[in-house]
Every structure is written in structure tokens, then in C-alpha cells.
Backbone as CSV, one residue per row, in Angstrom:
resi,resn,N_x,N_y,N_z,CA_x,CA_y,CA_z,C_x,C_y,C_z
1,MET,136.705,115.034,124.924,136.310,113.745,124.344,136.902,112.641,125.183
2,LEU,136.120,111.688,125.641,136.563,110.607,126.513,136.727,109.344,125.697
3,LEU,137.853,108.695,125.823,138.124,107.447,125.120,138.501,106.396,126.129
4,ASN,137.905,105.251,126.024,138.240,104.139,126.914,139.462,103.429,126.358
5,ILE,140.544,103.410,127.121,141.788,102.774,126.659,142.083,101.518,127.443
6,CYS,141.112,101.081,128.258,141.367,99.889,129.066,141.601,98.684,128.192
7,ASN,140.933,98.672,127.048,141.108,97.537,126.154,142.355,97.666,125.296
8,TRP,143.037,98.818,125.420,144.249,99.002,124.617,145.493,98.517,125.333
9,GLY,145.321,98.074,126.579,146.474,97.614,127.349,147.286,98.722,127.946
10,LEU,146.747,99.953,128.029,147.488,101.101,128.551,147.181,101.373,130.005
11,ALA,146.326,100.627,130.618,145.976,100.849,132.023,145.823,99.531,132.728
12,ASP,145.873,99.595,134.031,145.749,98.364,134.814,144.285,97.997,134.962
13,ASP,144.042,96.967,135.795,142.680,96.433,135.917,141.750,97.333,136.710
14,SER,142.318,98.325,137.400,141.452,99.177,138.223,140.569,100.089,137.399
15,GLY,140.830,100.192,136.102,139.999,101.009,135.224,140.659,102.332,134.937
16,CYS,140.377,102.895,133.814,140.982,104.164,133.458,140.161,104.874,132.412
17,ARG,140.432,106.201,132.276,139.824,106.999,131.228,140.892,107.898,130.636
18,LEU,140.806,108.149,129.399,141.760,109.026,128.717,141.007,110.240,128.217
19,ARG,141.427,111.404,128.695,140.760,112.636,128.289,141.723,113.456,127.449
20,TRP,141.249,113.815,126.275,142.048,114.652,125.371,141.609,116.090,125.560
21,LEU,142.588,116.896,125.899,142.310,118.309,126.096,143.063,119.098,125.057
22,GLU,142.385,119.922,124.403,143.022,120.788,123.408,143.396,122.101,124.069
23,ALA,144.732,122.367,124.135,145.210,123.590,124.796,144.940,124.784,123.916
24,GLU,144.976,125.947,124.542,144.728,127.167,123.788,145.805,127.408,122.740
25,SER,147.053,126.916,123.033,148.143,127.124,122.086,148.065,126.208,120.896
26,GLY,147.086,125.331,120.888,146.934,124.396,119.781,147.602,123.076,120.043
27,GLY,148.348,122.961,121.147,148.982,121.693,121.459,148.014,120.739,122.092
28,LEU,148.415,119.515,122.234,147.572,118.477,122.805,148.239,117.922,124.043
29,GLN,147.489,117.712,125.066,147.978,117.071,126.273,147.140,115.840,126.536
30,VAL,147.788,114.877,127.118,147.111,113.635,127.451,146.984,113.565,128.953
31,ASP,145.823,113.411,129.429,145.589,113.329,130.869,144.908,112.006,131.151
32,VAL,145.580,111.169,131.851,145.057,109.852,132.186,144.496,109.914,133.577
33,GLN,143.219,109.582,133.733,142.586,109.541,135.045,142.242,108.102,135.374
34,ARG,142.686,107.686,136.529,142.410,106.329,136.965,141.119,106.302,137.789
35,VAL,140.435,105.295,137.585,139.208,105.093,138.349,139.308,103.741,138.999
36,ASP,139.330,103.715,140.312,139.473,102.429,140.992,138.149,101.687,140.993
37,GLY,138.193,100.479,141.502,136.993,99.635,141.460,135.854,100.201,142.260
38,GLN,136.191,100.806,143.422,135.120,101.344,144.258,134.415,102.495,143.588
39,GLY,135.219,103.369,142.935,134.607,104.500,142.228,133.734,104.048,141.089
40,ALA,134.234,103.020,140.380,133.420,102.512,139.267,132.104,101.954,139.755
41,GLU,132.182,101.231,140.904,130.951,100.668,141.442,129.990,101.757,141.872
42,GLU,130.596,102.858,142.495,129.731,103.948,142.922,129.052,104.607,141.733
43,GLN,129.861,104.814,140.658,129.260,105.424,139.470,128.191,104.530,138.868
44,ALA,128.545,103.235,138.794,127.553,102.300,138.240,126.310,102.249,139.099
45,GLY,126.531,102.221,140.420,125.381,102.178,141.328,124.540,103.423,141.233
46,GLY,125.218,104.588,141.110,124.465,105.834,140.978,123.635,105.869,139.718
47,GLY,124.217,105.387,138.596,123.464,105.369,137.340,122.273,104.448,137.406
48,THR,122.485,103.279,138.042,121.378,102.325,138.171,120.270,102.890,139.032
49,ALA,120.670,103.547,140.150,119.669,104.130,141.040,118.883,105.224,140.345
50,ALA,119.601,106.040,139.545,118.917,107.122,138.824,117.922,106.566,137.827
51,ARG,118.357,105.492,137.119,117.432,104.899,136.149,116.234,104.274,136.844
52,ALA,116.475,103.632,137.999,115.372,103.018,138.737,114.395,104.065,139.239
53,SER,114.976,105.202,139.744,114.111,106.277,140.224,113.267,106.853,139.104
54,SER,113.883,107.020,137.924,113.144,107.550,136.772,112.045,106.604,136.336
55,ALA,112.377,105.301,136.349,111.371,104.314,135.945,110.225,104.258,136.927
56,ALA,110.565,104.423,138.248,109.513,104.363,139.256,108.590,105.567,139.164
57,GLY,109.139,106.721,138.775,108.329,107.933,138.714,107.405,107.973,137.520
58,ALA,107.748,107.284,136.443,106.928,107.313,135.228,105.868,106.229,135.275
59,SER,104.612,106.551,134.899,103.543,105.564,134.853,103.677,104.727,133.594
60,PRO,103.291,103.453,133.658,103.418,102.589,132.484,102.491,103.048,131.371
61,ALA,103.006,103.099,130.165,102.210,103.518,129.009,101.214,102.430,128.640
62,PRO,99.967,102.801,128.295,98.983,101.786,127.910,99.409,101.062,126.643
63,SER,99.076,99.781,126.618,99.448,98.976,125.468,98.587,99.335,124.268
64,ARG,99.034,98.899,123.096,98.271,99.170,121.876,96.915,98.483,121.908
65,ALA,96.880,97.279,122.491,95.610,96.547,122.563,94.600,97.304,123.413
66,THR,95.073,97.888,124.548,94.165,98.643,125.410,93.618,99.870,124.700
67,LYS,94.500,100.596,124.013,94.056,101.767,123.261,93.056,101.382,122.178
68,SER,93.313,100.265,121.497,92.407,99.814,120.440,91.044,99.442,121.004
69,ASN,91.028,98.769,122.172,89.759,98.385,122.792,88.958,99.614,123.214
70,ARG,89.659,100.600,123.782,88.963,101.823,124.190,88.386,102.553,122.986
71,LYS,89.148,102.599,121.916,88.682,103.276,120.707,87.463,102.566,120.125
72,ALA,87.509,101.225,120.096,86.368,100.461,119.574,85.139,100.647,120.450
73,ARG,85.320,100.655,121.768,84.191,100.838,122.681,83.557,102.215,122.483
74,THR,84.404,103.238,122.362,83.894,104.591,122.138,83.115,104.675,120.826
75,PHE,83.636,104.036,119.785,82.964,104.050,118.480,81.590,103.401,118.572
76,TRP,81.516,102.213,119.173,80.247,101.500,119.233,79.255,102.191,120.154
77,LEU,79.747,102.789,121.245,78.841,103.540,122.109,78.198,104.697,121.347
78,LYS,79.007,105.394,120.571,78.490,106.519,119.794,77.477,106.042,118.763
79,GLN,77.805,104.950,118.051,76.892,104.430,117.040,75.585,103.947,117.656
80,LEU,75.683,103.198,118.753,74.484,102.651,119.381,73.600,103.757,119.936
81,HIS,74.206,104.769,120.554,73.416,105.891,121.059,72.704,106.606,119.914
82,SER,73.389,106.784,118.789,72.774,107.466,117.650,71.592,106.674,117.109
83,TRP,71.795,105.374,116.849,70.710,104.538,116.328,69.575,104.426,117.346
84,HIS,69.915,104.411,118.629,68.901,104.254,119.670,67.975,105.468,119.714
85,TRP,68.556,106.675,119.715,67.690,107.852,119.827,66.945,108.129,118.529
86,VAL,67.545,107.831,117.373,66.842,108.046,116.108,65.638,107.106,116.000
87,SER,65.848,105.826,116.308,64.731,104.872,116.255,63.668,105.216,117.291
88,ALA,64.091,105.733,118.453,63.114,106.149,119.468,62.290,107.329,118.978
89,ALA,62.938,108.289,118.322,62.209,109.454,117.817,61.201,109.055,116.742
90,ILE,61.596,108.102,115.878,60.697,107.668,114.802,59.493,106.912,115.354
91,SER,59.726,106.072,116.337,58.667,105.177,116.819,57.929,105.702,118.040
92,LEU,58.287,106.881,118.553,57.710,107.362,119.807,56.192,107.491,119.743
93,ILE,55.677,108.246,118.766,54.233,108.478,118.690,53.500,107.180,118.371
94,GLY,54.040,106.408,117.432,53.408,105.137,117.098,53.388,104.181,118.276
95,MET,54.475,104.158,119.054,54.525,103.276,120.214,53.483,103.680,121.254
96,MET,53.310,104.988,121.451,52.281,105.458,122.381,50.888,105.082,121.881
97,LEU,50.659,105.252,120.565,49.363,104.899,119.985,49.066,103.417,120.171
98,PHE,50.036,102.574,119.855,49.807,101.138,119.951,49.705,100.681,121.403
99,ALA,50.385,101.366,122.323,50.260,101.010,123.734,48.863,101.343,124.256
100,ILE,48.360,102.528,123.916,47.028,102.932,124.384,45.947,102.058,123.762
101,THR,46.024,101.828,122.451,45.013,100.984,121.806,45.146,99.525,122.229
102,GLY,46.336,99.119,122.679,46.451,97.774,123.244,45.598,97.633,124.494
103,ILE,45.551,98.703,125.302,44.705,98.681,126.502,43.232,98.688,126.114
104,THR,42.855,99.536,125.159,41.440,99.598,124.771,40.981,98.301,124.108
105,LEU,41.852,97.667,123.345,41.488,96.377,122.756,41.378,95.301,123.825
106,ASN,42.243,95.360,124.816,42.215,94.359,125.879,40.949,94.474,126.722
107,HIS,40.354,95.683,126.744,39.131,95.904,127.527,37.986,96.341,126.615
108,ALA,37.968,95.803,125.402,36.941,96.210,124.432,35.534,95.921,124.930
109,ALA,35.362,94.816,125.669,34.023,94.472,126.156,33.534,95.464,127.205
110,SER,34.456,96.102,127.906,34.076,97.043,128.960,33.873,98.455,128.438
111,ILE,34.332,98.711,127.226,34.209,100.055,126.649,33.062,100.026,125.646
112,GLY,31.939,100.519,126.068,30.765,100.489,125.204,30.795,101.593,124.161
113,ALA,30.325,101.258,122.976,30.246,102.242,121.897,29.015,101.926,121.061
114,ALA,28.051,102.825,121.082,26.826,102.625,120.309,27.066,103.056,118.871
115,PRO,26.937,102.139,117.922,27.171,102.509,116.521,26.067,103.420,115.993
116,THR,26.452,104.263,115.066,25.504,105.161,114.408,25.304,104.686,112.973
117,VAL,24.048,104.395,112.635,23.727,103.857,111.317,22.967,104.911,110.518
118,ASN,23.472,105.182,109.336,22.811,106.120,108.421,22.452,105.384,107.132
119,GLU,21.186,105.542,106.719,20.722,104.928,105.479,20.343,106.016,104.482
120,ALA,20.537,105.702,103.221,20.198,106.662,102.163,19.712,105.894,100.944
121,SER,18.881,106.551,100.154,18.364,105.934,98.930,18.266,106.995,97.843
122,ALA,18.332,106.538,96.622,18.248,107.439,95.468,17.952,106.595,94.241
123,THR,17.837,107.248,93.110,17.584,106.548,91.852,18.608,106.997,90.824
124,LEU,19.169,106.025,90.150,20.183,106.328,89.144,19.500,106.806,87.859
125,PRO,19.912,107.925,87.300,19.302,108.400,86.040,19.446,107.372,84.926
126,GLY,18.517,107.416,83.984,18.512,106.442,82.899,19.795,106.432,82.088
127,ALA,20.361,107.614,81.847,21.597,107.671,81.056,22.738,106.930,81.743
128,LEU,22.779,107.038,83.073,23.838,106.343,83.818,23.503,104.866,83.999
129,LEU,22.191,104.559,84.069,21.800,103.160,84.213,22.235,102.350,83.005
130,GLY,22.236,102.985,81.842,22.679,102.281,80.643,24.134,101.843,80.727
131,LEU,24.940,102.548,81.531,26.349,102.155,81.679,26.501,100.845,82.449
132,LEU,25.440,100.475,83.196,25.500,99.244,83.978,24.926,98.053,83.223
133,GLU,24.339,98.290,82.055,23.736,97.184,81.323,24.782,96.299,80.664
134,ALA,25.871,96.889,80.231,26.925,96.089,79.587,27.618,95.222,80.634
135,PRO,27.990,94.001,80.261,28.683,93.134,81.225,30.048,93.713,81.592
136,PRO,30.461,93.568,82.840,31.753,94.123,83.271,32.918,93.330,82.689
137,GLU,34.073,93.966,82.668,35.268,93.286,82.174,35.707,92.164,83.111
138,ALA,35.471,92.335,84.408,35.807,91.311,85.407,34.736,91.330,86.485
139,ASP,34.711,90.262,87.282,33.682,90.160,88.316,33.835,91.223,89.400
140,ASP,35.035,91.774,89.535,35.251,92.790,90.569,35.594,94.157,89.970
141,SER,35.166,94.400,88.756,35.429,95.690,88.122,34.744,96.815,88.899
142,PRO,35.398,97.962,89.042,34.765,99.082,89.749,33.636,99.692,88.926
143,LEU,32.841,100.498,89.571,31.756,101.189,88.876,32.321,102.154,87.840
144,PRO,31.581,102.384,86.757,32.018,103.409,85.795,32.174,104.756,86.502
145,PRO,33.187,105.530,86.168,33.427,106.812,86.862,32.218,107.739,86.919
146,PRO,31.407,107.891,85.847,30.235,108.775,85.980,29.237,108.278,87.024
147,VAL,29.070,106.943,87.116,28.155,106.388,88.118,28.694,106.633,89.520
148,ALA,29.987,106.398,89.731,30.590,106.612,91.048,30.506,108.081,91.465
149,GLN,30.677,109.000,90.514,30.577,110.426,90.828,29.152,110.796,91.235
150,HIS,28.161,110.205,90.551,26.760,110.481,90.906,26.446,109.955,92.313
151,LEU,26.953,108.783,92.650,26.719,108.235,93.991,27.335,109.131,95.063
152,ARG,28.481,109.702,94.760,29.126,110.598,95.725,28.253,111.811,96.009
153,GLU,27.582,112.308,94.982,26.724,113.478,95.156,25.366,113.109,95.735
154,ALA,24.852,111.909,95.392,23.492,111.544,95.795,23.427,110.991,97.212
155,VAL,24.362,110.131,97.585,24.295,109.478,98.903,25.540,109.742,99.750
156,SER,26.431,110.630,99.291,27.629,111.034,100.060,28.546,109.862,100.399
157,ILE,28.690,108.947,99.470,29.613,107.826,99.635,30.506,107.763,98.408
158,ASP,31.799,107.676,98.650,32.767,107.669,97.552,33.113,106.224,97.197
159,ALA,32.687,105.782,96.030,32.954,104.415,95.572,33.900,104.386,94.386
160,ARG,34.564,105.485,94.099,35.450,105.550,92.933,36.635,104.600,93.082
161,GLY,36.809,103.766,92.071,37.939,102.845,92.044,37.823,101.655,92.965
162,LYS,36.713,101.509,93.679,36.544,100.392,94.606,36.021,99.163,93.857
163,PRO,36.506,97.978,94.215,36.009,96.769,93.550,34.531,96.541,93.850
164,ALA,33.793,96.097,92.857,32.352,95.874,92.996,32.023,94.420,92.671
165,GLU,30.908,93.964,93.213,30.406,92.619,92.932,29.235,92.754,91.954
166,TRP,29.407,92.130,90.787,28.410,92.253,89.728,27.598,90.961,89.634
167,THR,26.281,91.108,89.678,25.376,89.995,89.390,24.384,90.467,88.324
168,ASP,23.514,89.559,87.912,22.536,89.944,86.891,21.525,90.949,87.435
169,GLU,21.288,90.942,88.746,20.268,91.805,89.332,20.815,93.124,89.873
170,GLU,22.027,93.123,90.407,22.514,94.324,91.074,24.036,94.435,91.000
171,VAL,24.490,95.605,91.386,25.922,95.848,91.595,26.094,96.241,93.058
172,TYR,26.948,95.513,93.756,27.136,95.734,95.198,28.585,96.164,95.450
173,VAL,28.726,97.240,96.205,30.061,97.754,96.540,30.189,97.805,98.057
174,ALA,31.146,97.055,98.609,31.434,97.090,100.046,32.546,98.105,100.296
175,LEU,32.321,98.955,101.293,33.269,100.032,101.594,33.624,100.047,103.080
176,PRO,34.264,98.997,103.567,34.664,99.006,104.980,35.844,99.945,105.204
177,GLY,35.951,100.455,106.408,37.061,101.329,106.778,37.325,101.215,108.262
178,PRO,38.376,101.834,108.748,38.655,101.769,110.187,37.561,102.468,110.988
179,GLY,36.944,101.726,111.882,35.898,102.289,112.733,34.561,102.459,112.057
180,ARG,34.403,101.933,110.856,33.127,102.115,110.166,32.938,101.017,109.127
181,ASP,31.705,100.894,108.652,31.347,100.014,107.538,30.373,100.774,106.640
182,ALA,30.441,100.482,105.355,29.516,101.118,104.412,29.331,100.195,103.215
183,TRP,28.180,100.326,102.579,27.931,99.549,101.367,26.923,100.289,100.489
184,ILE,26.949,99.961,99.204,26.027,100.533,98.216,25.512,99.398,97.342
185,SER,24.226,99.431,97.075,23.611,98.456,96.178,22.826,99.207,95.101
186,ILE,23.041,98.815,93.835,22.355,99.456,92.704,21.610,98.376,91.922
187,ASP,20.318,98.553,91.797,19.506,97.628,91.006,19.773,97.899,89.526
188,ARG,20.172,96.884,88.782,20.542,97.069,87.380,19.326,97.187,86.463
189,GLU,18.138,96.884,86.984,16.933,96.978,86.161,16.270,98.350,86.267
190,ASN,16.074,98.828,87.490,15.349,100.097,87.658,16.222,101.229,88.201
191,GLY,17.490,100.952,88.530,18.395,101.995,88.999,18.216,102.408,90.445
192,ALA,17.491,101.614,91.250,17.291,101.954,92.662,18.623,101.839,93.419
193,ILE,18.895,102.847,94.204,20.153,102.899,94.968,19.833,102.806,96.453
194,LEU,20.492,101.898,97.131,20.415,101.789,98.586,21.833,101.894,99.137
195,ALA,21.990,102.678,100.188,23.313,102.863,100.799,23.173,102.888,102.313
196,GLU,24.174,102.376,102.971,24.165,102.361,104.440,25.582,102.593,104.957
197,THR,25.677,103.417,105.987,26.964,103.710,106.632,26.818,103.492,108.129
198,THR,27.768,102.774,108.719,27.776,102.513,110.157,29.064,103.069,110.754
199,GLU,28.920,103.997,111.691,30.063,104.585,112.387,30.100,104.049,113.812
200,ARG,31.261,103.536,114.230,31.378,102.932,115.556,32.201,103.772,116.536
201,GLY,32.586,104.974,116.185,33.255,105.859,117.133,34.776,105.870,116.999
202,TRP,35.384,106.840,117.743,36.824,107.048,117.639,37.631,105.914,118.246
203,ILE,37.125,105.315,119.311,37.879,104.216,119.927,37.971,103.046,118.963
204,SER,36.873,102.732,118.305,36.903,101.662,117.305,37.808,102.028,116.134
205,TYR,37.824,103.314,115.797,38.690,103.763,114.707,40.158,103.480,115.036
206,PHE,40.602,103.890,116.227,42.001,103.666,116.597,42.296,102.191,116.849
207,ASN,41.304,101.447,117.342,41.506,100.002,117.496,41.741,99.328,116.149
208,ASP,41.000,99.766,115.136,41.205,99.204,113.799,42.558,99.616,113.223
209,LEU,43.022,100.822,113.554,44.378,101.206,113.152,45.407,100.277,113.788
210,HIS,45.191,99.933,115.037,46.096,99.006,115.727,46.137,97.656,115.013
211,LYS,44.987,97.170,114.605,44.906,95.855,113.955,45.210,95.913,112.467
212,GLY,45.265,97.114,111.894,45.448,97.224,110.450,44.232,96.766,109.680
213,ARG,43.062,96.910,110.272,41.819,96.428,109.656,41.263,97.485,108.710
214,ASN,41.172,97.128,107.438,40.588,98.009,106.418,41.253,99.391,106.397
215,THR,42.579,99.402,106.497,43.305,100.675,106.578,44.058,101.026,105.301
216,GLY,44.138,100.126,104.355,44.785,100.445,103.089,46.277,100.173,103.072
217,THR,46.859,100.363,101.901,48.269,100.027,101.685,49.211,100.959,102.435
218,ALA,48.901,102.251,102.451,49.807,103.216,103.090,49.976,102.917,104.572
219,TRP,48.868,102.626,105.257,48.970,102.322,106.688,49.678,100.996,106.916
220,SER,49.509,100.054,106.012,50.228,98.784,106.123,51.736,99.000,106.052
221,TRP,52.175,99.880,105.150,53.597,100.219,105.070,54.071,100.914,106.340
222,PHE,53.227,101.794,106.883,53.610,102.476,108.120,53.827,101.478,109.248
223,ILE,52.953,100.496,109.365,53.099,99.503,110.428,54.407,98.740,110.270
224,ASP,54.760,98.378,109.039,56.016,97.658,108.813,57.226,98.516,109.187
225,ILE,57.211,99.781,108.771,58.335,100.671,109.094,58.405,100.921,110.598
226,PHE,57.253,101.122,111.216,57.212,101.335,112.661,57.734,100.117,113.411
227,ALA,57.331,98.928,112.969,57.813,97.707,113.614,59.326,97.575,113.471
228,GLY,59.863,97.910,112.284,61.311,97.872,112.100,62.028,98.841,113.019
229,ALA,61.472,100.060,113.183,62.082,101.038,114.094,62.055,100.539,115.531
230,CYS,60.975,99.869,115.920,60.897,99.314,117.278,61.937,98.215,117.485
231,ILE,62.165,97.400,116.458,63.179,96.346,116.564,64.563,96.964,116.738
232,VAL,64.871,98.001,115.945,66.165,98.685,116.089,66.286,99.299,117.478
233,PHE,65.203,99.899,117.963,65.208,100.529,119.285,65.507,99.513,120.385
234,THR,64.853,98.358,120.331,65.054,97.363,121.382,66.428,96.693,121.290
235,LEU,66.890,96.403,120.074,68.198,95.749,119.931,69.337,96.675,120.352
236,THR,69.271,97.946,119.956,70.314,98.877,120.391,70.249,99.094,121.900
237,GLY,69.049,99.084,122.451,68.930,99.174,123.906,69.560,97.979,124.596
238,LEU,69.360,96.786,124.034,69.969,95.587,124.612,71.493,95.649,124.554
239,LEU,72.037,96.119,123.438,73.492,96.229,123.312,74.054,97.297,124.242
240,LEU,73.316,98.383,124.435,73.756,99.398,125.394,73.738,98.848,126.815
241,LEU,72.751,98.041,127.132,72.738,97.384,128.440,73.962,96.500,128.615
242,GLN,74.330,95.785,127.551,75.497,94.909,127.634,76.779,95.705,127.871
243,LEU,76.907,96.869,127.239,78.113,97.678,127.400,78.211,98.290,128.793
244,HIS,77.060,98.563,129.414,77.065,99.193,130.737,76.812,98.193,131.862
245,ALA,76.661,96.925,131.542,76.228,95.946,132.543,77.232,95.779,133.674
246,ARG,78.527,95.888,133.399,79.515,95.648,134.456,79.465,96.714,135.547
247,HIS,78.913,97.883,135.225,78.772,98.934,136.228,77.374,98.946,136.847
248,ARG,76.479,98.104,136.336,75.103,98.060,136.838,74.737,96.602,137.081
249,PRO,74.969,96.097,138.270,74.807,94.657,138.536,73.391,94.135,138.310
250,MET,72.377,94.994,138.409,70.998,94.529,138.281,70.516,94.484,136.835
251,THR,71.403,94.753,135.886,70.978,94.810,134.484,70.374,93.495,134.023
252,TRP,71.145,92.422,134.083,70.679,91.150,133.533,69.596,90.496,134.377
253,PRO,69.594,90.628,135.721,68.433,90.129,136.464,67.123,90.799,136.046
254,MET,67.160,92.099,135.772,65.941,92.785,135.344,65.523,92.349,133.943
255,VAL,66.502,92.165,133.052,66.181,91.675,131.707,65.588,90.271,131.786
256,GLY,66.187,89.428,132.603,65.658,88.075,132.775,64.258,88.078,133.361
257,LEU,63.992,89.006,134.278,62.655,89.108,134.861,61.630,89.501,133.802
258,GLY,62.028,90.413,132.912,61.125,90.800,131.829,60.802,89.652,130.890
259,LEU,61.689,88.679,130.788,61.430,87.487,129.976,60.604,86.464,130.733
260,LEU,60.890,86.282,132.013,60.244,85.221,132.781,58.777,85.519,133.071
261,ILE,58.441,86.777,133.344,57.060,87.097,133.735,56.052,86.690,132.655
262,PRO,56.183,87.146,131.395,55.200,86.696,130.393,55.297,85.209,130.093
263,LEU,56.510,84.639,130.201,56.657,83.211,129.936,55.921,82.385,130.978
264,ILE,56.052,82.740,132.240,55.372,82.000,133.311,53.863,82.158,133.194
265,ILE,53.404,83.382,132.899,51.957,83.599,132.740,51.408,82.763,131.589
266,ALA,52.150,82.719,130.467,51.689,81.947,129.310,51.629,80.457,129.626
267,ILE,52.608,79.956,130.382,52.656,78.518,130.672,51.605,78.124,131.704
268,LEU,51.434,78.945,132.734,50.583,78.547,133.854,49.121,78.949,133.695
269,PHE,48.859,80.060,133.022,47.498,80.596,133.049,46.805,80.639,131.692
270,ILE,47.497,80.318,130.613,46.861,80.312,129.294,46.724,78.867,128.834
271,HIS,45.490,78.422,128.681,45.255,77.023,128.286,44.265,76.976,127.129
């Protein structure tokens, strides 16, 4: 056990150490070792050099702020990649459909399609004609179900649940759809049925899907969901570009070019 006694007044200014040694016989001996100034300096210098060497060999530990930034970056990269690929998977087929039909719509005048018109006629039985004699509950009330079922069998047009236009002379049902038009007219006096269907082909069908023309509520919801997925896809892509931009110098020039090209065309060539 080493005890410093320099402050006890038992040694001179050159420095000293007191070592207590316990003898085997159980007695105690006091051994005073003097340390001169040069030795103390050498010891101090050696300790300082050792500490300096140890400090030089060890790399500086990253700060808490650096670790926190790396952790946050890793988290957001993972989240953005997940949202990016999920939105891409949802919108992939729809995006391809809308891209192709965008081209066909842009060149609609160059893509010829001869419409096919089919006409049909029939006569409504007297028992069913009586169902049309009573005034409708509203001006756009649909045909009575038995009448609509008969039309489906007689002229192959389904008018069930469709709004109809009622006048004193006839009942008219318009049945537009994507890529086609159809209508039915029923004379309320003699029960004469006239029906016409116009088919404009598959290109017109997909073009109408693109425009949402006469496609119904379900397709309208699909367009809204698809548009939302596309927005998520583009925004997450933009944020991923921002995270990787420092390693890819051409990132923002290319993004800016994508903005400038349509803007310049709109300003200079659209009047």
C-alpha cells in the first residue's frame, strides 16, 4: 500500500513515497523511498505519453446527435421505400392503362373506328302495357320490373333500375355506356317498342374508361383511389430523390427539366 507523506512534513521537497510492507513474522517495516525531481518528471512524462498514445490510437466516438440523425435517416428511408413500392404495385396496371389510352385519345382523329348499329323492335303485351298507364311516382322513375324483364328478353337490352323519361306518349330510357350507346322507346298507347344499340369498338371503350364517361359509381371510386396511389407514388419518389440527391448531382437538374418542358410548351405553343 503506497501512502503519500509529502504533505505530512516527513520528506523534503524532492518527493517521497512511503511503502508499508507486512513481514511474514507479522511485524511492520517502514521503507521510505525518495523520488527526486528528475524521476518524478520522467514518471509524469511517461504517463502523459502513454495517455497520449492511447488517445491517438482510439477513434473518436460518434456523438449522440450523429447517431440520432443516422437512425432517423434509416427509419425514413425504410418507410419511404415501403410506401413507394406499395403505391407502385397498386397503381402499376392503372398507370399503364391510362398512359396507353392517353396516346389513343391524343390521336383519336387518326384512329378510325366504324360504329356498329343494331336496331330491334317488339310489342309490349297488353298485361304489361297496363303497368305503364298509371302515372309514375317521379319524372325519372325506372320501368316496372316486369316490363324491364320483358325488354331484356325481347330486345336484349337490360333497363332494370335505370332512370326513364316519362311523357304522355312514350317512355324513353337512355342507356349509355363506355364505348357504346343504347336507348329504348315504348309507346304508351299501343305498346310498340323500339330499341337501338351502337357499339364503337374496344378503343372507344378504353378511352371512355380513361375519361370516366358513363362508367358508373364503382369505376369512379377506382379512379379516385388510383389517383391517390399515384400521388403517394410521386411524393415518395420525390422524397427519395431528396435523400439521395447529394450522391447524385443530376437529380435536381433533371427534376427541374421535367417541370420546365411542359411549362415552356404551355406558355409558347398553347394559345
